[in-house]
Structures are given as structure tokens and as C-alpha cells.
C-alpha positions as CSV (number, residue, x, y, z in Angstrom):
1,M,0.0,0.0,0.0
2,E,1.3,3.5,-0.9
3,G,0.2,6.9,0.2
4,F,1.6,10.4,0.9
5,L,1.4,12.9,3.7
6,P,0.6,16.3,2.3
7,A,2.0,19.6,3.7
8,P,-0.4,21.2,6.1
9,E,-1.3,24.0,3.7
10,S,-2.1,21.5,1.0
11,A,-4.3,19.5,3.4
12,Y,-6.8,22.4,3.3
13,S,-7.2,22.1,-0.5
14,I,-7.7,18.3,-0.2
15,C,-10.4,18.8,2.4
16,C,-12.1,21.5,0.4
17,A,-12.1,19.3,-2.7
18,I,-13.6,16.4,-0.7
19,E,-16.3,18.6,0.7
20,E,-17.1,20.0,-2.7
21,A,-17.3,16.4,-4.1
22,L,-19.7,15.4,-1.3
23,K,-21.9,18.4,-2.1
24,C,-22.0,17.4,-5.8
25,K,-22.9,13.8,-4.8
26,E,-25.8,15.1,-2.7
27,T,-27.2,17.4,-5.4
28,G,-26.3,15.3,-8.4
29,E,-24.4,18.2,-9.9
30,D,-21.6,17.3,-12.4
31,K,-18.5,19.3,-11.7
32,V,-14.8,19.2,-12.4
33,I,-12.9,19.8,-9.2
34,A,-9.2,20.7,-9.5
35,F,-6.9,21.3,-6.6
36,N,-3.2,21.5,-6.0
37,V,-1.0,19.5,-3.7
38,S,2.5,21.0,-3.5
39,G,5.4,21.0,-1.2
40,H,6.2,18.8,1.7
41,G,5.8,21.1,4.7
42,F,9.2,20.3,6.3
43,M,10.2,24.0,6.2
44,D,6.9,25.1,7.8
45,M,6.7,22.6,10.7
46,E,8.5,24.7,13.2
47,G,6.1,27.6,12.6
48,Y,3.1,25.3,13.0
49,E,4.5,23.9,16.2
50,E,5.0,27.4,17.5
51,V,1.5,28.6,16.7
52,L,-0.2,25.4,17.9
53,G,1.9,25.3,21.1
54,I,3.4,21.8,20.3
55,E,6.6,21.0,22.0
């Protein structure tokens, strides 16, 4: 099994795309949903830890 761990900022776009797809499933609307997953987040992790109070 393979997978990937997106950077925190990319995780928001994935969540939004999933939410939009679920709305389309409920309404029956056909829609093309495009989103971007970029970066790995390693450079940002110290900032997230500081803001979230993680030690």
C-alpha cells in the first residue's frame, strides 16, 4: 500500500475538494474539481508547532 502525507497548507485544499465532491454527490451536480498538492511542509513545521503550542 502506498500513500503520501501532504504539507499542512495542501491538506486544506484536499479537504475542500472532498467537501465539494460530497456536495455534488448530494445534489447530483456534475462538476470538475481541481486542486493543487504542492510542497512537503518540512520547512513550515517549526512555525506550525510554535503557533499550535506543540513542544
